[in-house]
ZAKELO-519022 format. One line per 2 residues: number of its first residue (from 1); their letters; for each residue x, z, y of C-alpha. Coordinates in Angstrom, 2 decimals. Example, Ala and Ser with C-alpha at 12.3 -4.5 7.8 and 13.67 -1.06 7.14 Angstrom:
2
1 = as = 12.30:7.80:-4.50; 13.67:7.14:-1.06
This chain:
560
1 = mt = 113.89:41.11:123.99; 110.38:42.59:125.22
3 = sl = 110.66:45.81:127.62; 109.38:48.92:127.18
5 = ee = 106.64:48.27:130.08; 105.49:44.63:128.28
7 = lk = 104.42:46.52:125.19; 102.41:49.05:126.78
9 = dk = 100.60:46.21:128.81; 99.93:44.37:125.75
11 = aq = 98.89:47.45:123.91; 96.52:48.16:126.96
13 = ka = 95.25:45.05:127.17; 94.29:44.83:123.38
15 = fn = 92.59:48.12:123.53; 90.55:47.15:126.27
17 = dw = 89.60:44.15:124.33; 88.62:46.01:121.36
19 = ee = 86.59:48.49:123.41; 84.64:45.84:124.97
21 = ks = 83.83:43.09:122.46; 84.12:45.42:119.45
23 = yk = 83.08:49.13:120.12; 80.96:49.51:122.84
25 = rf = 78.66:46.19:121.59; 78.85:48.11:117.95
27 = iq = 77.65:51.08:119.40; 74.74:49.55:121.10
29 = kn = 72.81:48.95:117.83; 74.52:51.55:116.00
31 = pe = 74.50:54.66:118.19; 77.61:57.26:117.22
33 = rq = 76.21:61.06:115.56; 76.41:62.72:118.41
35 = ke = 76.98:61.39:122.66; 80.21:63.77:122.95
37 = fs = 82.85:64.88:120.46; 85.18:67.88:120.85
39 = ti = 87.82:70.10:119.15; 87.03:73.71:118.15
41 = sf = 88.71:74.67:121.68; 86.06:72.32:123.75
43 = vp = 88.92:69.45:123.82; 86.84:66.04:124.46
45 = vk = 88.00:63.63:121.61; 88.14:60.20:122.44
47 = pl = 86.71:57.67:119.85; 90.41:56.10:119.14
49 = ys = 94.10:56.82:120.04; 96.12:54.28:120.52
51 = pe = 99.70:52.94:121.84; 99.16:52.63:125.54
53 = qf = 97.46:56.07:125.81; 101.09:57.52:124.83
55 = td = 102.67:57.04:127.50; 106.14:59.14:127.82
57 = en = 109.07:57.45:126.95; 111.14:60.29:126.11
59 = yf = 110.99:60.39:122.34; 114.21:62.28:122.06
61 = nk = 113.32:65.10:124.47; 109.85:65.41:123.35
63 = ig = 109.43:64.61:119.58; 112.84:64.33:118.33
65 = fp = 114.22:65.75:114.96; 113.08:68.29:112.60
67 = ge = 115.97:71.19:113.38; 116.93:69.86:116.94
69 = yp = 115.90:70.67:119.95; 113.24:71.05:121.47
71 = yt = 112.21:71.82:117.88; 108.45:70.06:118.02
73 = rg = 109.06:68.35:114.17; 110.16:72.07:113.04
75 = iq = 113.04:74.41:113.05; 115.08:73.29:109.99
77 = pt = 116.03:70.09:109.15; 114.61:69.36:105.62
79 = my = 111.87:71.89:106.10; 109.60:72.23:103.02
81 = rg = 112.31:69.95:100.96; 114.97:72.81:100.94
83 = kl = 112.37:75.65:100.86; 108.80:76.62:100.70
85 = wt = 107.47:78.30:103.57; 107.04:82.42:102.14
87 = mr = 103.64:82.73:100.59; 102.84:85.98:101.32
89 = qy = 99.51:87.71:101.14; 98.18:90.47:103.28
91 = ag = 97.32:93.52:101.27; 96.46:97.39:101.40
93 = fg = 93.59:99.72:100.97; 92.85:103.01:99.52
95 = na = 95.73:105.37:99.25; 99.45:103.98:98.11
97 = le = 99.19:103.98:94.36; 96.41:101.48:94.87
99 = sn = 97.95:99.29:97.36; 101.39:99.46:94.89
101 = rr = 99.27:98.36:91.77; 98.23:95.41:93.82
103 = yk = 101.42:94.56:95.61; 102.73:94.26:91.76
105 = yl = 99.96:91.90:90.69; 100.42:89.49:93.73
107 = ls = 104.37:89.45:93.04; 103.82:88.73:89.07
109 = qg = 101.45:86.00:90.35; 104.02:84.51:92.34
111 = ts = 103.61:85.79:95.95; 107.00:85.40:97.37
113 = gl = 106.66:88.36:100.16; 104.32:91.20:100.77
115 = sv = 102.27:91.73:103.73; 100.96:95.21:104.41
117 = af = 97.96:96.39:105.83; 97.17:99.65:107.07
119 = dl = 94.32:101.96:107.53; 93.10:102.36:111.06
121 = pt = 94.04:106.45:111.43; 97.78:105.09:110.63
123 = qi = 97.70:102.37:112.97; 96.97:104.93:116.04
125 = gy = 98.98:107.55:115.03; 96.50:110.16:113.09
127 = ds = 97.17:111.98:109.94; 94.03:111.50:107.37
129 = dd = 93.34:115.19:108.05; 92.97:114.53:111.75
131 = pa = 88.52:114.77:112.37; 89.28:111.86:114.44
133 = af = 90.37:109.75:111.05; 86.85:110.98:109.16
135 = ge = 85.32:107.91:107.18; 88.13:105.55:108.06
137 = vg = 91.05:106.67:105.78; 91.73:103.66:103.27
139 = rv = 89.50:101.56:104.37; 90.77:98.60:106.21
141 = gv = 94.31:99.08:104.84; 97.00:101.69:102.87
143 = ai = 96.63:105.62:103.99; 100.18:106.23:104.78
145 = dt = 100.91:109.65:106.29; 104.29:110.74:105.67
147 = la = 107.35:109.38:103.90; 106.28:110.49:100.56
149 = dm = 103.12:108.12:100.28; 105.75:104.81:101.59
151 = ei = 107.76:106.38:98.58; 104.72:105.60:96.11
153 = lf = 103.77:102.16:97.91; 107.43:100.63:96.97
155 = eg = 107.72:102.35:93.69; 109.17:99.91:91.65
157 = ip = 109.87:97.38:94.27; 113.39:96.53:95.01
159 = ld = 113.46:96.39:99.14; 116.71:94.21:98.86
161 = ki = 115.15:91.62:96.66; 111.50:90.74:98.80
163 = st = 111.12:90.47:102.25; 107.99:92.57:103.65
165 = sm = 105.76:92.55:106.59; 104.05:95.43:108.34
167 = ti = 101.23:94.76:110.09; 101.74:98.05:112.84
169 = na = 102.03:97.55:116.42; 101.06:101.51:118.43
171 = sa = 103.07:103.73:115.32; 104.98:100.66:114.60
173 = sv = 108.69:102.66:114.92; 107.20:105.21:112.68
175 = ll = 106.49:102.85:109.96; 109.82:101.09:110.54
177 = am = 111.72:104.01:110.07; 109.61:105.06:107.20
179 = yi = 110.84:101.63:105.42; 114.06:102.14:106.06
181 = av = 114.19:105.50:104.52; 112.67:104.57:101.60
183 = ae = 114.97:101.52:101.14; 118.16:103.77:101.70
185 = kq = 116.18:106.32:98.84; 116.76:103.14:96.71
187 = gi = 119.92:102.77:97.49; 119.85:100.08:99.72
189 = sk = 121.71:100.34:103.05; 119.39:99.05:106.02
191 = dk = 121.51:96.03:106.73; 120.43:94.23:103.73
193 = in = 116.96:94.82:104.06; 114.49:92.08:105.46
195 = gt = 111.45:91.50:107.24; 108.89:91.84:109.88
197 = iq = 106.98:94.64:111.84; 104.45:93.01:113.79
199 = nd = 105.04:95.57:117.20; 103.00:93.41:119.15
201 = il = 101.65:96.18:121.61; 100.49:93.40:124.64
203 = ke = 97.84:91.73:122.62; 96.41:95.36:121.15
205 = yi = 95.78:95.45:125.12; 94.07:92.11:124.94
207 = ar = 92.45:91.79:121.70; 92.31:94.23:119.17
209 = gt = 92.38:97.80:120.66; 94.64:100.06:118.52
211 = yi = 96.80:101.21:120.95; 98.26:104.64:121.62
213 = yp = 100.33:104.81:124.47; 100.01:103.18:128.19
215 = pk = 101.74:99.77:128.34; 105.03:101.04:130.12
217 = as = 105.63:103.66:127.56; 104.97:101.16:124.84
219 = mr = 107.26:98.53:126.02; 109.95:100.90:125.79
221 = lv = 109.25:101.34:122.08; 109.34:97.88:121.69
223 = td = 112.70:97.38:123.52; 113.98:100.21:121.67
225 = if = 113.46:98.95:118.33; 114.76:95.40:119.86
227 = ky = 118.01:98.07:120.65; 118.34:99.96:117.43
229 = ca = 117.67:96.81:114.87; 119.73:94.24:117.02
231 = ne = 122.58:96.76:115.73; 121.49:98.61:112.28
233 = vp = 118.88:96.24:111.12; 120.32:92.74:111.69
235 = kw = 118.20:90.65:109.04; 115.07:92.41:110.33
237 = nt = 112.39:90.70:112.42; 111.46:93.00:115.31
239 = is = 108.72:91.68:116.47; 105.86:89.36:115.32
241 = is = 104.17:88.06:118.63; 100.76:87.77:117.81
243 = gy = 97.96:84.95:118.59; 96.05:85.60:115.58
245 = hi = 94.17:88.15:117.10; 93.87:86.50:120.85
247 = re = 92.09:83.78:118.75; 90.11:85.98:116.24
249 = ag = 88.55:87.43:120.11; 87.11:83.83:120.50
251 = st = 90.33:82.27:122.70; 91.22:78.60:122.36
253 = aa = 93.87:77.08:120.82; 95.67:76.37:124.49
255 = qe = 94.87:80.01:125.42; 96.27:81.01:121.93
257 = vg = 99.47:79.88:122.87; 99.60:80.63:126.63
259 = ft = 98.66:84.06:126.10; 100.97:84.61:122.76
261 = la = 104.00:82.90:124.82; 103.57:84.98:127.63
263 = ng = 103.42:87.93:125.94; 106.92:86.64:124.11
265 = ia = 108.19:85.89:128.18; 106.97:89.59:128.56
267 = yv = 109.39:91.23:125.94; 112.03:89.05:126.30
269 = ea = 111.96:90.19:130.09; 111.59:93.78:128.88
271 = ai = 114.80:93.87:126.83; 116.48:92.31:129.12
273 = sa = 115.83:95.01:131.85; 116.94:97.59:129.21
275 = gl = 120.55:95.99:129.30; 120.38:93.62:126.15
277 = nv = 121.79:90.09:126.24; 119.30:87.34:125.60
279 = dd = 121.23:85.92:121.97; 121.60:89.41:120.98
281 = fa = 118.07:89.94:120.42; 116.09:86.84:120.58
283 = gq = 116.83:85.29:116.90; 115.01:88.54:115.85
285 = ls = 111.66:87.21:117.70; 108.45:86.05:115.20
287 = ff = 105.35:84.69:116.08; 102.04:84.97:114.36
289 = fn = 99.42:82.24:114.89; 95.76:82.09:113.86
291 = sh = 95.20:78.78:111.33; 92.05:77.75:112.31
293 = id = 89.55:75.07:111.08; 89.79:71.99:113.70
295 = lf = 93.07:70.31:111.37; 94.20:68.18:113.92
297 = ee = 93.91:70.91:116.65; 95.51:73.57:114.71
299 = ia = 98.57:71.49:113.83; 99.00:69.85:117.19
301 = kf = 98.67:73.77:118.87; 101.61:74.69:116.44
303 = ra = 103.88:71.43:117.54; 103.38:72.68:120.77
305 = ar = 104.44:76.11:120.59; 107.26:75.67:119.13
307 = rl = 108.22:72.71:121.87; 107.30:75.06:124.55
309 = wa = 108.66:78.28:123.48; 112.05:76.21:123.21
311 = ki = 111.82:75.07:126.65; 111.08:78.92:127.91
313 = mh = 113.95:80.18:126.32; 116.56:77.36:127.54
315 = tr = 115.17:76.97:131.30; 113.67:80.69:132.10
317 = fn = 116.04:82.70:130.08; 119.68:80.31:129.50
319 = ak = 119.29:81.26:126.01; 122.58:79.41:124.13
321 = ek = 122.21:80.15:120.17; 120.18:77.56:118.41
323 = ks = 118.26:80.30:116.52; 117.33:82.02:119.80
325 = lm = 115.36:78.88:121.30; 113.42:78.49:117.74
327 = lr = 109.62:79.26:117.47; 109.47:80.84:114.15
329 = fh = 106.12:82.20:112.82; 104.06:83.45:110.20
331 = sq = 100.00:82.17:110.10; 96.98:83.36:108.10
333 = ta = 93.63:81.03:108.15; 91.31:82.78:110.36
335 = gs = 88.89:85.24:109.29; 86.55:84.73:112.36
337 = al = 85.87:81.61:110.51; 84.63:83.26:107.53
339 = ta = 80.92:82.91:106.50; 79.08:85.93:104.93
341 = qq = 76.35:83.28:104.10; 77.40:81.11:100.89
343 = id = 81.45:82.61:100.31; 82.20:80.19:97.78
345 = nn = 82.46:77.89:100.79; 85.36:79.78:102.06
347 = ic = 87.57:78.52:99.73; 87.13:74.93:100.97
349 = rv = 87.30:76.23:104.58; 90.56:78.19:103.81
351 = ti = 92.07:75.49:101.80; 91.71:73.42:105.53
353 = qt = 93.47:76.29:107.32; 95.77:75.87:104.63
355 = la = 96.82:72.84:104.95; 96.66:72.93:108.85
357 = av = 99.53:75.86:108.97; 101.74:73.52:106.64
359 = lg = 101.21:70.76:108.37; 102.19:72.19:111.54
361 = gt = 105.60:73.79:110.16; 104.54:77.28:109.34
363 = qs = 107.14:79.72:107.98; 104.95:81.94:106.11
365 = lh = 101.53:82.18:105.48; 98.61:84.52:104.55
367 = tn = 94.90:83.18:102.90; 92.37:84.52:102.92
369 = gk = 89.53:85.73:100.50; 86.72:84.00:99.78
371 = de = 84.45:87.53:100.37; 86.83:88.59:103.72
373 = al = 84.04:87.90:106.07; 82.22:91.06:103.74
375 = al = 84.92:93.24:102.14; 88.90:93.42:101.63
377 = pt = 89.50:90.85:98.56; 88.34:91.81:95.25
379 = ea = 91.49:91.07:92.89; 89.91:87.51:91.50
381 = sa = 89.38:86.18:94.93; 92.93:87.36:96.33
383 = mt = 93.87:85.47:93.09; 92.07:82.38:94.47
385 = al = 93.49:82.64:97.87; 97.06:82.48:96.66
387 = rt = 95.88:79.58:94.20; 95.32:77.91:97.18
389 = qq = 98.55:78.04:98.64; 100.43:77.26:95.57
391 = iv = 97.74:73.87:94.91; 99.05:72.61:98.60
393 = ay = 102.71:73.27:97.45; 103.10:72.19:94.26
395 = es = 100.32:69.29:93.87; 99.12:68.19:97.24
397 = gv = 102.48:66.45:98.07; 102.00:67.52:102.06
399 = an = 105.60:69.31:101.40; 107.22:66.46:100.45
401 = ti = 107.96:65.38:103.53; 108.85:66.97:107.42
403 = dp = 106.06:66.24:110.22; 104.13:63.58:108.23
405 = la = 101.73:63.28:111.32; 104.64:62.71:114.35
407 = gs = 104.29:59.52:116.03; 99.98:59.81:115.10
409 = yf = 98.57:58.66:118.90; 96.05:61.58:118.12
411 = ie = 98.26:63.91:117.24; 100.71:63.45:120.13
413 = al = 97.93:63.07:122.42; 96.50:67.05:121.25
415 = td = 99.86:68.38:120.90; 100.95:67.05:125.10
417 = qi = 97.75:68.59:125.72; 97.98:72.04:124.56
419 = en = 101.60:72.46:125.90; 100.05:71.38:129.30
421 = ea = 96.99:73.63:129.38; 99.23:76.44:127.93
423 = we = 101.44:76.11:130.46; 99.60:76.05:133.24
425 = yi = 97.90:79.57:131.61; 101.63:80.92:131.66
427 = lk = 101.77:80.08:135.57; 98.54:81.66:136.40
429 = id = 100.10:85.08:134.74; 103.22:84.69:136.42
431 = al = 101.46:84.29:139.59; 99.39:87.62:138.84
433 = gg = 102.69:89.42:138.39; 103.28:88.98:135.07
435 = mi = 101.68:89.72:131.39; 101.24:93.47:131.88
437 = sa = 99.49:93.22:135.57; 97.35:90.54:134.16
439 = ie = 96.03:92.72:131.25; 95.70:95.29:133.71
441 = dg = 93.60:93.30:136.24; 91.48:91.66:133.16
443 = yv = 92.31:88.39:133.83; 93.78:87.78:130.22
445 = qs = 90.21:89.48:128.38; 87.99:87.83:130.68
447 = ei = 88.87:83.83:129.79; 88.81:85.11:126.09
449 = qn = 85.33:86.72:126.99; 84.62:83.24:128.22
451 = aa = 85.73:80.96:125.70; 83.91:83.36:122.83
453 = yk = 80.76:83.49:124.67; 80.40:79.11:125.26
455 = fe = 81.47:79.12:121.50; 78.58:81.08:120.16
457 = kq = 76.08:79.52:122.44; 77.07:76.08:120.72
459 = ie = 76.45:77.58:117.37; 72.89:79.30:118.44
461 = nn = 71.95:75.87:120.44; 72.94:73.76:116.97
463 = er = 75.38:72.19:119.16; 78.23:73.08:116.91
465 = iv = 77.66:73.16:113.16; 78.40:75.72:110.78
467 = vg = 77.44:75.01:107.43; 75.20:77.34:105.45
469 = vn = 74.50:79.44:108.84; 72.79:76.96:111.23
471 = kf = 72.65:74.20:108.88; 72.04:73.64:104.91
473 = qi = 70.93:77.08:104.35; 70.06:78.36:101.14
475 = ne = 68.23:81.75:100.06; 70.73:84.13:97.89
477 = nq = 69.09:86.74:95.81; 72.84:87.23:94.31
479 = kp = 75.01:89.78:96.05; 79.09:88.91:95.45
481 = el = 80.98:91.88:93.61; 82.62:93.11:96.72
483 = lk = 85.46:95.60:96.33; 84.68:99.04:96.91
485 = id = 87.04:101.94:98.33; 86.26:105.58:96.15
487 = ek = 84.89:107.78:98.20; 87.08:110.10:96.61
489 = vq = 90.64:108.19:98.70; 89.99:110.61:101.25
491 = ge = 89.73:113.87:99.94; 92.57:113.26:97.97
493 = qi = 94.86:111.73:100.20; 94.42:114.65:102.37
495 = kf = 94.97:116.99:99.46; 98.24:114.79:99.25
497 = ls = 99.32:115.53:102.78; 98.70:119.07:102.18
499 = tt = 100.75:119.38:99.09; 103.40:116.96:100.92
501 = rg = 103.41:119.96:104.06; 103.95:122.94:101.60
503 = rr = 107.06:121.79:99.87; 109.13:120.28:103.19
505 = nn = 111.33:122.40:104.94; 108.79:122.64:108.06
507 = de = 111.59:124.81:110.30; 113.70:121.27:109.76
509 = ve = 110.44:119.00:111.02; 109.89:121.21:114.28
511 = kr = 113.65:120.57:115.17; 113.19:116.92:114.64
513 = li = 110.14:117.38:116.51; 111.17:118.91:119.24
515 = cl = 114.49:116.67:119.22; 112.33:113.41:119.83
517 = kt = 110.16:115.15:122.58; 113.25:115.96:124.33
519 = aa = 114.92:112.32:123.90; 111.64:110.66:124.98
521 = gg = 111.61:112.39:128.42; 114.77:111.20:128.51
523 = nd = 116.17:107.89:128.34; 118.12:107.79:124.77
525 = nl = 116.47:104.91:122.06; 113.86:106.83:120.07
527 = mp = 114.08:105.21:116.97; 117.08:107.48:115.92
529 = fi = 115.41:110.29:116.24; 112.10:108.92:114.89
531 = le = 113.90:108.34:111.45; 115.56:111.71:111.67
533 = av = 111.65:113.18:111.71; 110.49:111.19:109.22
535 = ka = 113.32:111.90:106.80; 112.34:115.41:107.13
537 = ya = 108.32:114.42:106.29; 107.05:114.67:109.81
539 = sv = 103.93:113.05:109.39; 102.86:110.06:111.50
541 = ge = 100.20:112.23:113.34; 102.99:115.14:113.96
543 = ic = 105.17:112.00:115.49; 102.82:110.46:117.88
545 = nt = 101.15:113.44:118.92; 104.86:114.85:120.18
547 = lr = 104.94:111.49:121.89; 101.64:111.72:123.32
549 = ev = 102.25:114.96:124.75; 105.20:112.98:126.96
551 = fg = 103.57:109.66:127.41; 99.95:110.17:127.56
553 = ey = 97.24:108.15:126.37; 96.02:104.51:127.29
555 = ke = 92.62:104.17:128.94; 91.14:100.77:128.82
557 = kv = 89.77:98.92:131.89; 86.25:97.80:131.29
559 = vm = 86.15:94.26:131.90; 82.67:92.70:133.25
């Protein structure tokens, strides 16, 4: 029987013969398109990947089988042969009534889960009538001030029949409390609802900026949600640890994985320090990744992230339950890859990114509308984005077998490389004292800024082609029809907030806010106090301002 080493030697000799006698001779007369090839994250791409370059002998510990450690090939034994990914279109604009109509439309067209976009005032804990909210009410998402808005947002949508993802971080505890309260008003107990709240405050300090409180206070709110949901809302994913915004800020694929998993480590450590057993909450952790334009790199990135997280949970945290080791993730196609020029081209980009997410084993997916480089998507472009997922799911055949690109010499080499680079970032962050220290030092932000600058310089120098931007431009005379938020939204929202304040029991609201403030000054879990305030129709701004009085506000360090 031929040994493995003999096979490798034979493969190496065959490769060397091909390279010298065929490849090099050919390119002497027929030069390649460019001197060097690389992924979108600057990883050099060789002309050919073959057996001698795939040297790891431990197939079972590195690739293995779907549904088995280290989950490189997916977290379920059947993957999409059993159940397709959740098609969860991200939507929300204007007021709750308009957004409710869009949700019902998407559900009627085959969306299998909701994903709520909130406006900036809601995200950073201001009411619509706050001076800081002027001009932003309902612009990039739906305006939510009180439980009255949330009741309208989900009117006619049974919360025990669908899952909901809410993209909210600094004020996540308040919006989760509102969702629980709406479910109870529908007669649905909180142990029956399922969905995800983003609740990832660390990436806000790194890449996005919608934070309120200093890191320590923010981490307390995160772990309070972990504790509360472990007992009270067991089907809820308590966090969506997000690499999406890190990638949108300009990171490489390896940075996205490394920094996201380092955030995950920080959350797990914080929860354990707060007295939780790792297996009591780890199964409720989920992740959120960007699905970018470089098809093979993205597929490898998702596989590498799953494998690396399984190893971290197994070796660093000694997790025992299988679910604690599984990296379950939502993905969204890359907004930063969309162009304002020739927007129909964005449909092609989103299709490639959809394939990357599906071939990489996503659990749920949002596909961007073609016009989102310019505005929130119109109803028509939202339908096209949803149909893109449905065509990939039902017509392309890519969901018929599990991890179809496993064993590809290129895919496996990229998977290994991204895993190794991401691990180096995690070790560097460990050396800096953990993710919070690395953020406060500006290390993570600086690494992302450098990568973003390098990428933009490549486009400016025509070293990287973006169709319609720096090559194949055309004169576009007609402006596309875009979604416009009515200027009346802000005034109407402020009026509705005033009406709600007039109808509620304001003495009860004041009592609940005083209880919350007292609890915030101590060590109690804040979720029950926030829930009681929400049920009394205290507003997002009132609750967050109460916590501001105790915790203060975070001031960002300038990174040069």
